[in-house]
N, C-alpha and C positions, 0 to 999 in steps of 0.2 A: 486718245479715245475719250470721249465724254459720255458718261452714263446719264441717261435722261429719266430713269424711273427706278423706283425701289425694287421692281421686279428684275431689272437688269443687274442691280447690285447683288440681289439674292442669288441669281443664277451664276454670277461670277464667283461668289463665295464658294459655291460647290465645285468650281473648277480648280481653284488654287490648291496647291499641295506644297506643304512646307516640311522640310526635313531638318531636324535639330540634332546636332551631334550630342551624344551622351544622354539623350532623352529616352526614357523607358516608360511605357504606360501600362497600367493594369486596367483591364476591362471591368465595367460595372458588374456587380453581382446582385442578384435578386431584383425584385420589382422596385423601381425608383432609386436604385443604387447609383452611385456616382463613380466614375473612373478616378484613377489617381495618377499623378505624374511624379516621376522620380529622376534624379540625376544618378546615372550609373556609368562607371568607367573602371577600367582595369588599373591596378596599382603597378607601377614599374617593378620589374622582377627584383632589382637590387634593393627596393624599399619595402617589400612585402613582409619582412620580419617585424616592421614597425606598425603594421596594421593587422586587423583581425582576420583578413583573408586576402584573396587575390583581387577582389573588387570592392569599390566604395559605392554604397547605395544610400541616397539621401532623399527623404520625402520632401517634395517641393511645396506642398500645400497651396497649389495654384489651381485656379478654375478654368484657365484657358491656356492654349499652347503658347500664346504671346507672353503671358506671365511666366510660364515655365521656362521659356527661352531666356528671358531676362534673368531669372534666378540662377539658371544653369551658368550663364556667363559670369555672374558674380562668384559663384561657388568654384567654378573651374579656375578662374584667375587666382583665387586664394590657394588652391591646391598646387597650381603651377608655380606660384611664388614660393610656397613652402618647399617644394621639391627642388627648386633651383638653389635654395638655401644659400 
């Protein structure tokens, strides 16, 4: 499929839907507020005594879902490697 105009690209952008595992978003608050993206996942039960709670939550400081997805991949690899120890 070849897109021929900027309008077709804009229309397609509204159709695509991407799900990212461990992505949690906070909706914007107030006028002109920005939403926030977070990495959030549960800690394995046998490791919870080493963490502050049952979940890990990290602010991603990303402005797009694509940036957030990349940062989630990096963070998740680090936790998985730590847990495989």
